[in-house]
VMD Tcl script that draws the C-alpha trace (Angstrom):
set ca {
  {0.01 0.03 -0.04}
  {2.83 2.38 0.61}
  {3.90 2.56 -3.08}
  {0.30 3.39 -4.02}
  {0.11 6.19 -1.55}
  {3.35 7.83 -2.75}
  {2.13 7.66 -6.36}
  {-1.11 9.32 -5.39}
  {0.68 12.18 -3.64}
  {2.95 12.78 -6.66}
  {-0.09 12.92 -8.92}
  {-1.79 15.56 -6.62}
  {1.41 17.68 -6.59}
  {1.64 17.65 -10.23}
  {-1.95 18.73 -10.60}
  {-1.36 21.66 -8.24}
  {1.66 22.87 -10.23}
  {-0.30 22.60 -13.46}
  {-3.21 24.57 -12.02}
  {-0.89 27.35 -10.73}
  {0.33 27.90 -14.23}
  {-3.12 28.62 -15.61}
  {-3.72 32.30 -16.43}
  {0.05 33.18 -16.61}
  {0.85 33.14 -20.28}
  {4.34 34.01 -21.48}
  {4.90 37.46 -22.93}
  {4.40 37.63 -26.69}
  {7.64 36.67 -28.33}
  {9.31 36.55 -24.98}
  {9.77 40.42 -25.07}
  {9.01 42.70 -22.10}
  {7.43 46.11 -22.26}
  {9.94 49.04 -22.04}
  {10.06 50.94 -18.72}
  {11.10 54.41 -17.75}
  {10.77 57.41 -20.04}
  {12.18 60.72 -21.13}
  {11.73 63.67 -18.73}
  {12.50 67.19 -19.88}
  {11.81 70.80 -18.79}
  {10.23 73.19 -21.22}
  {10.24 76.96 -21.00}
  {7.79 79.32 -22.72}
  {8.14 83.07 -23.04}
  {5.66 85.54 -24.44}
  {6.88 89.11 -24.93}
  {4.37 92.01 -24.78}
  {4.18 95.73 -24.16}
  {2.61 96.80 -20.84}
  {-0.63 98.71 -21.07}
  {-1.18 99.56 -17.40}
  {0.75 101.36 -14.72}
  {0.34 101.63 -10.91}
  {1.69 104.52 -8.82}
  {1.85 105.25 -5.10}
  {0.83 108.86 -4.68}
  {1.14 110.36 -1.24}
  {0.97 113.51 0.86}
  {3.20 114.25 3.82}
  {2.34 117.23 6.07}
  {3.72 118.74 9.32}
  {2.02 120.15 12.36}
  {2.77 121.22 15.90}
  {0.37 118.64 17.18}
  {-0.66 115.20 15.83}
  {-4.22 116.46 15.31}
  {-2.99 119.51 13.38}
  {-0.68 117.39 11.14}
  {-3.45 114.90 10.44}
  {-6.14 117.52 9.71}
  {-3.83 119.31 7.22}
  {-2.93 115.96 5.64}
  {-6.62 114.85 5.29}
  {-7.55 118.11 3.61}
  {-4.64 118.01 1.19}
  {-5.11 114.30 0.34}
  {-8.80 114.83 -0.36}
  {-7.81 117.34 -3.00}
  {-5.27 114.93 -4.53}
  {-7.76 112.05 -4.78}
  {-10.40 114.34 -6.31}
  {-7.82 115.62 -8.86}
  {-6.77 112.13 -10.08}
  {-10.40 111.09 -10.43}
  {-11.12 114.16 -12.37}
  {-8.18 113.42 -14.61}
  {-9.77 110.16 -15.64}
  {-8.94 107.57 -12.99}
  {-11.91 105.39 -12.02}
  {-12.79 105.42 -8.35}
  {-12.20 101.68 -8.15}
  {-8.62 102.22 -9.22}
  {-7.78 104.41 -6.26}
  {-6.99 102.51 -3.10}
  {-5.66 103.79 0.25}
  {-2.34 102.16 1.21}
  {-1.14 103.91 4.29}
  {-2.20 106.52 6.87}
  {0.18 107.36 9.68}
  {1.09 110.04 12.20}
  {4.51 110.15 13.89}
  {6.45 112.42 16.22}
  {9.51 114.28 15.06}
  {12.30 113.78 17.54}
  {15.31 116.01 17.88}
  {18.27 116.15 20.33}
  {17.88 114.25 23.61}
  {14.53 112.72 22.52}
  {12.62 116.04 22.46}
  {9.52 116.16 20.25}
  {9.62 118.95 17.71}
  {6.17 118.65 15.94}
  {4.51 115.79 14.14}
  {4.41 114.35 10.61}
  {1.30 112.86 9.01}
  {1.34 110.70 5.85}
  {-1.33 109.35 3.58}
  {-0.73 107.42 0.40}
  {-2.99 105.80 -2.31}
  {-2.36 103.23 -4.97}
  {-3.49 104.57 -8.31}
  {-3.87 102.24 -11.30}
  {-3.82 103.90 -14.65}
  {-5.45 101.82 -17.39}
  {-4.42 104.08 -20.35}
  {-0.62 104.78 -20.32}
  {-1.11 107.80 -22.58}
  {-2.88 109.57 -19.71}
  {-0.12 108.96 -17.13}
  {1.55 112.32 -17.46}
  {-1.61 114.47 -17.12}
  {-2.79 112.36 -14.10}
  {0.54 112.71 -12.28}
  {0.56 116.41 -13.07}
  {-2.94 116.78 -11.69}
  {-1.92 115.03 -8.47}
  {1.17 117.16 -8.04}
  {-0.81 120.41 -8.67}
  {-3.36 119.30 -6.06}
  {-0.62 118.91 -3.41}
  {0.87 115.46 -3.78}
  {4.48 115.54 -2.66}
  {5.38 111.80 -2.90}
  {5.18 109.71 -6.07}
  {6.62 106.21 -6.39}
  {6.41 103.84 -9.37}
  {5.50 102.85 -11.88}
  {4.70 99.17 -11.64}
  {3.97 98.26 -15.27}
  {1.73 95.36 -16.17}
  {-0.61 93.94 -18.76}
  {-4.42 93.87 -18.40}
  {-4.57 90.39 -20.05}
  {-1.74 88.84 -18.08}
  {-3.80 85.66 -17.47}
  {-4.15 84.99 -21.16}
  {-0.50 85.67 -21.84}
  {0.37 83.16 -19.10}
  {-1.82 80.56 -20.85}
  {0.12 81.15 -24.08}
  {3.40 80.88 -22.24}
  {2.32 77.51 -20.75}
  {1.43 76.08 -24.20}
  {4.72 77.35 -25.52}
  {6.53 75.59 -22.64}
  {4.84 72.28 -23.49}
  {5.86 72.64 -27.08}
  {9.43 73.39 -26.09}
  {9.46 70.28 -23.82}
  {8.22 68.09 -26.67}
  {10.84 69.40 -29.06}
  {13.56 68.68 -26.52}
  {12.22 65.11 -25.92}
  {12.17 64.45 -29.60}
  {15.83 65.36 -29.93}
  {16.73 63.06 -27.02}
  {14.70 60.22 -28.37}
  {16.34 60.50 -31.82}
  {19.83 60.59 -30.18}
  {18.96 57.50 -28.18}
  {17.46 55.62 -31.11}
  {14.03 55.18 -29.60}
  {10.48 56.32 -30.46}
  {8.84 59.08 -28.40}
  {5.63 57.81 -26.77}
  {2.68 59.48 -25.06}
  {2.87 62.01 -22.23}
  {2.71 60.29 -18.87}
  {2.99 63.36 -16.58}
  {3.09 67.09 -16.71}
  {4.11 69.41 -13.82}
  {4.02 73.19 -13.86}
  {7.16 74.69 -12.42}
  {7.69 78.12 -10.83}
  {8.83 81.01 -12.98}
  {9.83 84.52 -12.39}
  {6.53 85.89 -13.83}
  {6.82 88.87 -16.14}
  {10.06 90.82 -16.33}
  {9.98 94.50 -17.43}
  {12.47 95.96 -19.94}
  {12.65 99.62 -20.81}
  {13.08 100.98 -24.33}
  {15.27 104.08 -24.20}
  {14.64 104.97 -27.85}
  {10.99 105.99 -27.42}
  {10.21 109.71 -27.74}
  {9.78 111.56 -24.45}
  {6.92 113.97 -23.75}
  {8.08 117.49 -23.14}
  {5.26 118.77 -20.91}
  {4.39 115.71 -18.82}
  {6.13 112.96 -16.76}
  {7.51 110.54 -19.38}
  {6.63 106.85 -19.06}
  {8.54 104.32 -21.07}
  {6.44 101.04 -21.21}
  {9.23 99.09 -22.92}
  {8.32 95.31 -23.00}
  {7.78 92.55 -20.51}
  {8.11 88.71 -20.63}
  {5.42 86.41 -19.37}
  {7.21 83.11 -18.56}
  {6.12 79.61 -17.79}
  {8.04 76.38 -16.94}
  {6.75 72.81 -17.22}
  {8.36 69.39 -16.53}
  {6.97 66.71 -18.93}
  {7.63 62.97 -18.97}
  {7.21 61.01 -22.21}
  {6.95 57.26 -22.46}
  {9.43 55.44 -24.72}
  {7.40 54.04 -27.64}
}
mol new
graphics top color blue
foreach p $ca { graphics top sphere $p radius 0.5 }
foreach p [lrange $ca 0 end-1] q [lrange $ca 1 end] { graphics top cylinder $p $q radius 0.2 }
display resetview
């Protein structure tokens, strides 16, 4: 009986091995699918001319008391705000930035009067009106002007174009690498947007300057985008 039992166990083991092999076909032709891919970084740049400018326009006044300095400042700043609005700036483009009153200290910490300051951020949508607007503010009593910060009104659309350009740049680089490696470029498997420096202003010195108003040189700006793209190997 022992030989029979051993034979039966061998038969059962063979059946288990055969069953385990079901559903595990060999790869076609014995070849394995390629792994990895080609990862590149693409950069897109769109150059444009700024069409908006932002200025900080302020008034600083003095007084023997804090109340006196602030009262004089408020009156003068009201005239400045009214003047820039009358010159064509929309009320929504005038925003208060800072209101402050501080003591003026002299030798040995003695207070010699007070200074009051008020400033507004003014956004100018039409650059050709910049000179007259700044002149109006100055004539109304503004004694501080900082800027400009130049920008584009359609910056979001320009950034979208820069992103598309960055993807195209990445594909071109990947195609060069694939050709050099002797492989085919496959589908995109991942795309990651990278950080960029945003737009960068450049100033054109050759533009004509206005003679009777503050000259503003819009120059050009670059809207930049960076993407990292991985392509499969075909």
